[in-house]
Jmol script that loads the backbone (N, CA, C; Angstrom):
load data "model"
ATOM      1  N   MET A   1      10.095 -15.783  20.642  1.00  0.00           N
ATOM      2  CA  MET A   1       9.718 -16.337  19.363  1.00  0.00           C
ATOM      3  C   MET A   1      10.981 -16.858  18.681  1.00  0.00           C
ATOM      4  N   SER A   2      10.918 -18.056  18.142  1.00  0.00           N
ATOM      5  CA  SER A   2      12.073 -18.642  17.482  1.00  0.00           C
ATOM      6  C   SER A   2      12.242 -18.067  16.086  1.00  0.00           C
ATOM      7  N   LYS A   3      13.416 -18.310  15.484  1.00  0.00           N
ATOM      8  CA  LYS A   3      13.652 -17.848  14.124  1.00  0.00           C
ATOM      9  C   LYS A   3      12.668 -18.489  13.156  1.00  0.00           C
ATOM     10  N   THR A   4      12.318 -19.745  13.391  1.00  0.00           N
ATOM     11  CA  THR A   4      11.355 -20.434  12.525  1.00  0.00           C
ATOM     12  C   THR A   4       9.991 -19.780  12.627  1.00  0.00           C
ATOM     13  N   ASP A   5       9.547 -19.481  13.855  1.00  0.00           N
ATOM     14  CA  ASP A   5       8.261 -18.805  14.044  1.00  0.00           C
ATOM     15  C   ASP A   5       8.269 -17.439  13.370  1.00  0.00           C
ATOM     16  N   ASN A   6       9.367 -16.698  13.527  1.00  0.00           N
ATOM     17  CA  ASN A   6       9.486 -15.373  12.936  1.00  0.00           C
ATOM     18  C   ASN A   6       9.428 -15.456  11.412  1.00  0.00           C
ATOM     19  N   ALA A   7      10.122 -16.431  10.825  1.00  0.00           N
ATOM     20  CA  ALA A   7      10.112 -16.594   9.371  1.00  0.00           C
ATOM     21  C   ALA A   7       8.718 -16.932   8.873  1.00  0.00           C
ATOM     22  N   MET A   8       7.978 -17.762   9.617  1.00  0.00           N
ATOM     23  CA  MET A   8       6.616 -18.116   9.213  1.00  0.00           C
ATOM     24  C   MET A   8       5.715 -16.881   9.262  1.00  0.00           C
ATOM     25  N   ASN A   9       5.855 -16.047  10.297  1.00  0.00           N
ATOM     26  CA  ASN A   9       5.069 -14.822  10.398  1.00  0.00           C
ATOM     27  C   ASN A   9       5.402 -13.864   9.266  1.00  0.00           C
ATOM     28  N   ASN A  10       6.677 -13.744   8.916  1.00  0.00           N
ATOM     29  CA  ASN A  10       7.089 -12.844   7.854  1.00  0.00           C
ATOM     30  C   ASN A  10       6.588 -13.304   6.495  1.00  0.00           C
ATOM     31  N   ARG A  11       6.507 -14.616   6.274  1.00  0.00           N
ATOM     32  CA  ARG A  11       5.971 -15.112   5.003  1.00  0.00           C
ATOM     33  C   ARG A  11       4.512 -14.699   4.851  1.00  0.00           C
ATOM     34  N   GLY A  12       3.804 -14.570   5.945  1.00  0.00           N
ATOM     35  CA  GLY A  12       2.424 -14.120   5.890  1.00  0.00           C
ATOM     36  C   GLY A  12       2.307 -12.639   5.587  1.00  0.00           C
ATOM     37  N   ALA A  13       3.415 -11.908   5.700  1.00  0.00           N
ATOM     38  CA  ALA A  13       3.385 -10.469   5.457  1.00  0.00           C
ATOM     39  C   ALA A  13       3.131 -10.161   3.981  1.00  0.00           C
ATOM     40  N   ILE A  14       3.634 -10.989   3.087  1.00  0.00           N
ATOM     41  CA  ILE A  14       3.465 -10.719   1.658  1.00  0.00           C
ATOM     42  C   ILE A  14       2.011 -10.897   1.230  1.00  0.00           C
ATOM     43  N   PRO A  15       1.340 -11.994   1.576  1.00  0.00           N
ATOM     44  CA  PRO A  15      -0.081 -12.095   1.227  1.00  0.00           C
ATOM     45  C   PRO A  15      -0.918 -10.990   1.877  1.00  0.00           C
ATOM     46  N   GLU A  16      -0.570 -10.605   3.090  1.00  0.00           N
ATOM     47  CA  GLU A  16      -1.297  -9.519   3.762  1.00  0.00           C
ATOM     48  C   GLU A  16      -1.089  -8.201   3.017  1.00  0.00           C
ATOM     49  N   ALA A  17       0.143  -7.935   2.592  1.00  0.00           N
ATOM     50  CA  ALA A  17       0.426  -6.719   1.836  1.00  0.00           C
ATOM     51  C   ALA A  17      -0.337  -6.719   0.511  1.00  0.00           C
ATOM     52  N   GLU A  18      -0.449  -7.876  -0.121  1.00  0.00           N
ATOM     53  CA  GLU A  18      -1.205  -7.972  -1.373  1.00  0.00           C
ATOM     54  C   GLU A  18      -2.694  -7.696  -1.130  1.00  0.00           C
ATOM     55  N   ARG A  19      -3.224  -8.174  -0.015  1.00  0.00           N
ATOM     56  CA  ARG A  19      -4.627  -7.880   0.335  1.00  0.00           C
ATOM     57  C   ARG A  19      -4.821  -6.373   0.549  1.00  0.00           C
ATOM     58  N   VAL A  20      -3.886  -5.755   1.251  1.00  0.00           N
ATOM     59  CA  VAL A  20      -3.964  -4.315   1.498  1.00  0.00           C
ATOM     60  C   VAL A  20      -3.864  -3.545   0.177  1.00  0.00           C
ATOM     61  N   ARG A  21      -2.980  -3.995  -0.717  1.00  0.00           N
ATOM     62  CA  ARG A  21      -2.837  -3.348  -2.023  1.00  0.00           C
ATOM     63  C   ARG A  21      -4.154  -3.418  -2.807  1.00  0.00           C
ATOM     64  N   ARG A  22      -4.800  -4.581  -2.788  1.00  0.00           N
ATOM     65  CA  ARG A  22      -6.083  -4.727  -3.487  1.00  0.00           C
ATOM     66  C   ARG A  22      -7.145  -3.822  -2.872  1.00  0.00           C
ATOM     67  N   GLU A  23      -7.182  -3.757  -1.542  1.00  0.00           N
ATOM     68  CA  GLU A  23      -8.152  -2.891  -0.862  1.00  0.00           C
ATOM     69  C   GLU A  23      -7.920  -1.424  -1.236  1.00  0.00           C
ATOM     70  N   LEU A  24      -6.652  -1.015  -1.276  1.00  0.00           N
ATOM     71  CA  LEU A  24      -6.316   0.353  -1.654  1.00  0.00           C
ATOM     72  C   LEU A  24      -6.725   0.622  -3.094  1.00  0.00           C
ATOM     73  N   ARG A  25      -6.406  -0.308  -3.991  1.00  0.00           N
ATOM     74  CA  ARG A  25      -6.786  -0.155  -5.398  1.00  0.00           C
ATOM     75  C   ARG A  25      -8.297   0.010  -5.535  1.00  0.00           C
ATOM     76  N   ASP A  26      -9.049  -0.857  -4.846  1.00  0.00           N
ATOM     77  CA  ASP A  26     -10.511  -0.792  -4.920  1.00  0.00           C
ATOM     78  C   ASP A  26     -11.045   0.533  -4.383  1.00  0.00           C
ATOM     79  N   ALA A  27     -10.483   0.999  -3.270  1.00  0.00           N
ATOM     80  CA  ALA A  27     -10.938   2.261  -2.681  1.00  0.00           C
ATOM     81  C   ALA A  27     -10.607   3.442  -3.595  1.00  0.00           C
ATOM     82  N   LEU A  28      -9.414   3.430  -4.170  1.00  0.00           N
ATOM     83  CA  LEU A  28      -9.038   4.496  -5.088  1.00  0.00           C
ATOM     84  C   LEU A  28      -9.931   4.496  -6.322  1.00  0.00           C
ATOM     85  N   GLU A  29     -10.184   3.320  -6.881  1.00  0.00           N
ATOM     86  CA  GLU A  29     -11.045   3.233  -8.060  1.00  0.00           C
ATOM     87  C   GLU A  29     -12.461   3.706  -7.745  1.00  0.00           C
ATOM     88  N   ALA A  30     -12.962   3.370  -6.563  1.00  0.00           N
ATOM     89  CA  ALA A  30     -14.303   3.812  -6.165  1.00  0.00           C
ATOM     90  C   ALA A  30     -14.369   5.335  -6.065  1.00  0.00           C
ATOM     91  N   ALA A  31     -13.214   5.953  -5.775  1.00  0.00           N
ATOM     92  CA  ALA A  31     -13.147   7.408  -5.680  1.00  0.00           C
ATOM     93  C   ALA A  31     -12.780   8.042  -7.018  1.00  0.00           C
ATOM     94  N   GLY A  32     -12.639   7.212  -8.059  1.00  0.00           N
ATOM     95  CA  GLY A  32     -12.336   7.732  -9.375  1.00  0.00           C
ATOM     96  C   GLY A  32     -10.861   7.938  -9.661  1.00  0.00           C
ATOM     97  N   VAL A  33      -9.998   7.320  -8.859  1.00  0.00           N
ATOM     98  CA  VAL A  33      -8.553   7.468  -9.040  1.00  0.00           C
ATOM     99  C   VAL A  33      -7.972   6.111  -9.401  1.00  0.00           C
ATOM    100  N   MET A  34      -7.190   6.074 -10.478  1.00  0.00           N
ATOM    101  CA  MET A  34      -6.549   4.827 -10.882  1.00  0.00           C
ATOM    102  C   MET A  34      -5.046   5.028 -10.910  1.00  0.00           C
ATOM    103  N   LEU A  35      -4.339   4.225 -10.138  1.00  0.00           N
ATOM    104  CA  LEU A  35      -2.877   4.245 -10.141  1.00  0.00           C
ATOM    105  C   LEU A  35      -2.420   2.969 -10.845  1.00  0.00           C
ATOM    106  N   PRO A  36      -2.095   3.058 -12.139  1.00  0.00           N
ATOM    107  CA  PRO A  36      -1.799   1.852 -12.911  1.00  0.00           C
ATOM    108  C   PRO A  36      -0.565   1.093 -12.442  1.00  0.00           C
ATOM    109  N   SER A  37       0.354   1.752 -11.770  1.00  0.00           N
ATOM    110  CA  SER A  37       1.578   1.081 -11.325  1.00  0.00           C
ATOM    111  C   SER A  37       1.502   0.600  -9.877  1.00  0.00           C
ATOM    112  N   LEU A  38       0.338   0.691  -9.255  1.00  0.00           N
ATOM    113  CA  LEU A  38       0.182   0.287  -7.861  1.00  0.00           C
ATOM    114  C   LEU A  38       0.563  -1.183  -7.701  1.00  0.00           C
ATOM    115  N   GLY A  39       1.484  -1.470  -6.815  1.00  0.00           N
ATOM    116  CA  GLY A  39       1.920  -2.847  -6.616  1.00  0.00           C
ATOM    117  C   GLY A  39       2.816  -2.977  -5.413  1.00  0.00           C
ATOM    118  N   LEU A  40       3.292  -4.184  -5.194  1.00  0.00           N
ATOM    119  CA  LEU A  40       4.237  -4.417  -4.108  1.00  0.00           C
ATOM    120  C   LEU A  40       5.648  -4.131  -4.619  1.00  0.00           C
ATOM    121  N   ASP A  41       6.434  -3.493  -3.785  1.00  0.00           N
ATOM    122  CA  ASP A  41       7.834  -3.245  -4.110  1.00  0.00           C
ATOM    123  C   ASP A  41       8.570  -4.576  -4.049  1.00  0.00           C
ATOM    124  N   PRO A  42       9.119  -5.057  -5.166  1.00  0.00           N
ATOM    125  CA  PRO A  42       9.712  -6.395  -5.172  1.00  0.00           C
ATOM    126  C   PRO A  42      10.894  -6.561  -4.222  1.00  0.00           C
ATOM    127  N   LEU A  43      11.721  -5.548  -4.081  1.00  0.00           N
ATOM    128  CA  LEU A  43      12.888  -5.700  -3.203  1.00  0.00           C
ATOM    129  C   LEU A  43      12.491  -5.845  -1.737  1.00  0.00           C
ATOM    130  N   SER A  44      11.407  -5.211  -1.348  1.00  0.00           N
ATOM    131  CA  SER A  44      10.992  -5.294   0.051  1.00  0.00           C
ATOM    132  C   SER A  44      10.370  -6.649   0.382  1.00  0.00           C
ATOM    133  N   CYS A  45      10.103  -7.458  -0.637  1.00  0.00           N
ATOM    134  CA  CYS A  45       9.479  -8.773  -0.434  1.00  0.00           C
ATOM    135  C   CYS A  45      10.488  -9.901  -0.472  1.00  0.00           C
ATOM    136  N   THR A  46      11.774  -9.574  -0.473  1.00  0.00           N
ATOM    137  CA  THR A  46      12.805 -10.597  -0.568  1.00  0.00           C
ATOM    138  C   THR A  46      13.500 -10.796   0.774  1.00  0.00           C
ATOM    139  N   GLY A  47      14.309 -11.816   0.815  1.00  0.00           N
ATOM    140  CA  GLY A  47      15.108 -12.097   1.997  1.00  0.00           C
ATOM    141  C   GLY A  47      14.363 -12.929   3.015  1.00  0.00           C
ATOM    142  N   PRO A  48      15.054 -13.298   4.073  1.00  0.00           N
ATOM    143  CA  PRO A  48      14.451 -14.174   5.082  1.00  0.00           C
ATOM    144  C   PRO A  48      13.388 -13.473   5.932  1.00  0.00           C
ATOM    145  N   ASN A  49      13.442 -12.158   6.015  1.00  0.00           N
ATOM    146  CA  ASN A  49      12.483 -11.390   6.815  1.00  0.00           C
ATOM    147  C   ASN A  49      11.885 -10.267   5.970  1.00  0.00           C
ATOM    148  N   PRO A  50      11.050 -10.620   4.994  1.00  0.00           N
ATOM    149  CA  PRO A  50      10.509  -9.570   4.123  1.00  0.00           C
ATOM    150  C   PRO A  50       9.610  -8.606   4.884  1.00  0.00           C
ATOM    151  N   ARG A  51       9.722  -7.340   4.522  1.00  0.00           N
ATOM    152  CA  ARG A  51       8.869  -6.287   5.068  1.00  0.00           C
ATOM    153  C   ARG A  51       8.278  -5.539   3.881  1.00  0.00           C
ATOM    154  N   PRO A  52       7.213  -6.111   3.297  1.00  0.00           N
ATOM    155  CA  PRO A  52       6.688  -5.571   2.044  1.00  0.00           C
ATOM    156  C   PRO A  52       6.222  -4.122   2.147  1.00  0.00           C
ATOM    157  N   LEU A  53       6.563  -3.374   1.099  1.00  0.00           N
ATOM    158  CA  LEU A  53       6.113  -1.998   0.943  1.00  0.00           C
ATOM    159  C   LEU A  53       5.172  -1.946  -0.254  1.00  0.00           C
ATOM    160  N   ILE A  54       4.168  -1.107  -0.162  1.00  0.00           N
ATOM    161  CA  ILE A  54       3.256  -0.924  -1.274  1.00  0.00           C
ATOM    162  C   ILE A  54       3.743   0.275  -2.072  1.00  0.00           C
ATOM    163  N   ASP A  55       4.065   0.018  -3.327  1.00  0.00           N
ATOM    164  CA  ASP A  55       4.577   1.053  -4.227  1.00  0.00           C
ATOM    165  C   ASP A  55       3.387   1.701  -4.921  1.00  0.00           C
ATOM    166  N   LEU A  56       3.185   2.988  -4.683  1.00  0.00           N
ATOM    167  CA  LEU A  56       2.067   3.687  -5.294  1.00  0.00           C
ATOM    168  C   LEU A  56       2.314   3.954  -6.776  1.00  0.00           C
ATOM    169  N   GLY A  57       3.540   3.806  -7.216  1.00  0.00           N
ATOM    170  CA  GLY A  57       3.844   3.893  -8.629  1.00  0.00           C
ATOM    171  C   GLY A  57       3.795   5.291  -9.194  1.00  0.00           C
ATOM    172  N   ARG A  58       3.625   5.340 -10.489  1.00  0.00           N
ATOM    173  CA  ARG A  58       3.614   6.609 -11.206  1.00  0.00           C
ATOM    174  C   ARG A  58       2.212   6.883 -11.721  1.00  0.00           C
ATOM    175  N   CYS A  59       1.903   8.164 -11.897  1.00  0.00           N
ATOM    176  CA  CYS A  59       0.605   8.529 -12.450  1.00  0.00           C
ATOM    177  C   CYS A  59       0.759   9.812 -13.254  1.00  0.00           C
ATOM    178  N   ASP A  60      -0.220  10.074 -14.102  1.00  0.00           N
ATOM    179  CA  ASP A  60      -0.176  11.302 -14.889  1.00  0.00           C
ATOM    180  C   ASP A  60      -0.657  12.478 -14.037  1.00  0.00           C
ATOM    181  N   MET A  61      -0.548  13.681 -14.576  1.00  0.00           N
ATOM    182  CA  MET A  61      -0.894  14.881 -13.799  1.00  0.00           C
ATOM    183  C   MET A  61      -2.374  14.926 -13.444  1.00  0.00           C
ATOM    184  N   ALA A  62      -3.237  14.465 -14.329  1.00  0.00           N
ATOM    185  CA  ALA A  62      -4.673  14.477 -14.031  1.00  0.00           C
ATOM    186  C   ALA A  62      -4.978  13.583 -12.837  1.00  0.00           C
ATOM    187  N   THR A  63      -4.340  12.419 -12.769  1.00  0.00           N
ATOM    188  CA  THR A  63      -4.549  11.519 -11.636  1.00  0.00           C
ATOM    189  C   THR A  63      -3.995  12.138 -10.358  1.00  0.00           C
ATOM    190  N   ALA A  64      -2.822  12.758 -10.447  1.00  0.00           N
ATOM    191  CA  ALA A  64      -2.227  13.407  -9.276  1.00  0.00           C
ATOM    192  C   ALA A  64      -3.128  14.529  -8.765  1.00  0.00           C
ATOM    193  N   ARG A  65      -3.704  15.293  -9.690  1.00  0.00           N
ATOM    194  CA  ARG A  65      -4.619  16.362  -9.279  1.00  0.00           C
ATOM    195  C   ARG A  65      -5.865  15.790  -8.610  1.00  0.00           C
ATOM    196  N   GLY A  66      -6.432  14.737  -9.193  1.00  0.00           N
ATOM    197  CA  GLY A  66      -7.608  14.106  -8.598  1.00  0.00           C
ATOM    198  C   GLY A  66      -7.322  13.563  -7.208  1.00  0.00           C
ATOM    199  N   LEU A  67      -6.168  12.945  -7.040  1.00  0.00           N
ATOM    200  CA  LEU A  67      -5.778  12.424  -5.735  1.00  0.00           C
ATOM    201  C   LEU A  67      -5.575  13.564  -4.741  1.00  0.00           C
ATOM    202  N   THR A  68      -5.007  14.670  -5.197  1.00  0.00           N
ATOM    203  CA  THR A  68      -4.813  15.835  -4.342  1.00  0.00           C
ATOM    204  C   THR A  68      -6.149  16.379  -3.847  1.00  0.00           C
ATOM    205  N   VAL A  69      -7.125  16.464  -4.747  1.00  0.00           N
ATOM    206  CA  VAL A  69      -8.464  16.935  -4.366  1.00  0.00           C
ATOM    207  C   VAL A  69      -9.063  16.016  -3.299  1.00  0.00           C
ATOM    208  N   LEU A  70      -8.977  14.711  -3.521  1.00  0.00           N
ATOM    209  CA  LEU A  70      -9.531  13.764  -2.547  1.00  0.00           C
ATOM    210  C   LEU A  70      -8.853  13.903  -1.188  1.00  0.00           C
ATOM    211  N   LEU A  71      -7.538  14.015  -1.190  1.00  0.00           N
ATOM    212  CA  LEU A  71      -6.812  14.127   0.074  1.00  0.00           C
ATOM    213  C   LEU A  71      -7.150  15.428   0.793  1.00  0.00           C
ATOM    214  N   ARG A  72      -7.281  16.506   0.046  1.00  0.00           N
ATOM    215  CA  ARG A  72      -7.651  17.777   0.685  1.00  0.00           C
ATOM    216  C   ARG A  72      -9.052  17.715   1.264  1.00  0.00           C
ATOM    217  N   GLU A  73      -9.966  17.039   0.574  1.00  0.00           N
ATOM    218  CA  GLU A  73     -11.334  16.906   1.079  1.00  0.00           C
ATOM    219  C   GLU A  73     -11.385  16.091   2.365  1.00  0.00           C
ATOM    220  N   HIS A  74     -10.420  15.204   2.534  1.00  0.00           N
ATOM    221  CA  HIS A  74     -10.414  14.300   3.685  1.00  0.00           C
ATOM    222  C   HIS A  74      -9.150  14.454   4.522  1.00  0.00           C
ATOM    223  N   ARG A  75      -8.637  15.676   4.608  1.00  0.00           N
ATOM    224  CA  ARG A  75      -7.372  15.884   5.307  1.00  0.00           C
ATOM    225  C   ARG A  75      -7.430  15.535   6.786  1.00  0.00           C
ATOM    226  N   GLU A  76      -8.593  15.568   7.386  1.00  0.00           N
ATOM    227  CA  GLU A  76      -8.714  15.213   8.800  1.00  0.00           C
ATOM    228  C   GLU A  76      -8.459  13.725   9.029  1.00  0.00           C
ATOM    229  N   TRP A  77      -8.591  12.926   7.980  1.00  0.00           N
ATOM    230  CA  TRP A  77      -8.442  11.481   8.104  1.00  0.00           C
ATOM    231  C   TRP A  77      -7.122  11.088   8.743  1.00  0.00           C
ATOM    232  N   GLY A  78      -6.016  11.686   8.312  1.00  0.00           N
ATOM    233  CA  GLY A  78      -4.705  11.294   8.785  1.00  0.00           C
ATOM    234  C   GLY A  78      -4.308  11.825  10.138  1.00  0.00           C
ATOM    235  N   ARG A  79      -5.025  12.814  10.610  1.00  0.00           N
ATOM    236  CA  ARG A  79      -4.655  13.417  11.901  1.00  0.00           C
ATOM    237  C   ARG A  79      -5.072  12.519  13.048  1.00  0.00           C
ATOM    238  N   GLY A  80      -4.159  12.313  13.945  1.00  0.00           N
ATOM    239  CA  GLY A  80      -4.452  11.512  15.124  1.00  0.00           C
ATOM    240  C   GLY A  80      -4.315  10.020  14.912  1.00  0.00           C
ATOM    241  N   MET A  81      -3.932   9.598  13.683  1.00  0.00           N
ATOM    242  CA  MET A  81      -3.747   8.172  13.441  1.00  0.00           C
ATOM    243  C   MET A  81      -2.388   7.747  13.965  1.00  0.00           C
ATOM    244  N   GLU A  82      -2.300   6.489  14.370  1.00  0.00           N
ATOM    245  CA  GLU A  82      -1.018   5.954  14.817  1.00  0.00           C
ATOM    246  C   GLU A  82      -0.069   5.874  13.637  1.00  0.00           C
ATOM    247  N   ARG A  83       1.179   6.130  13.877  1.00  0.00           N
ATOM    248  CA  ARG A  83       2.181   6.051  12.814  1.00  0.00           C
ATOM    249  C   ARG A  83       3.236   5.066  13.196  1.00  0.00           C
TER     250      ARG A  83
END
end "model"
wireframe off; spacefill off
backbone 0.3
color backbone group
């Protein structure tokens, strides 16, 4: 793959990360959890080869507790997944 091809693929990473962020936001909201700071990490979206990270942001204790309950209820979800 040429540098031009690689750069074109990496530019597609940011819109894909934004789609994933929206999907995560929607799923969390459907479960009753709102992370107001959920967004893309701006530094990870810069440079010639961006590798966007989704920043889960900050939340209050009630939201953290609600998220903890959801994760404990579905703890099997993460086991056996590719990392």
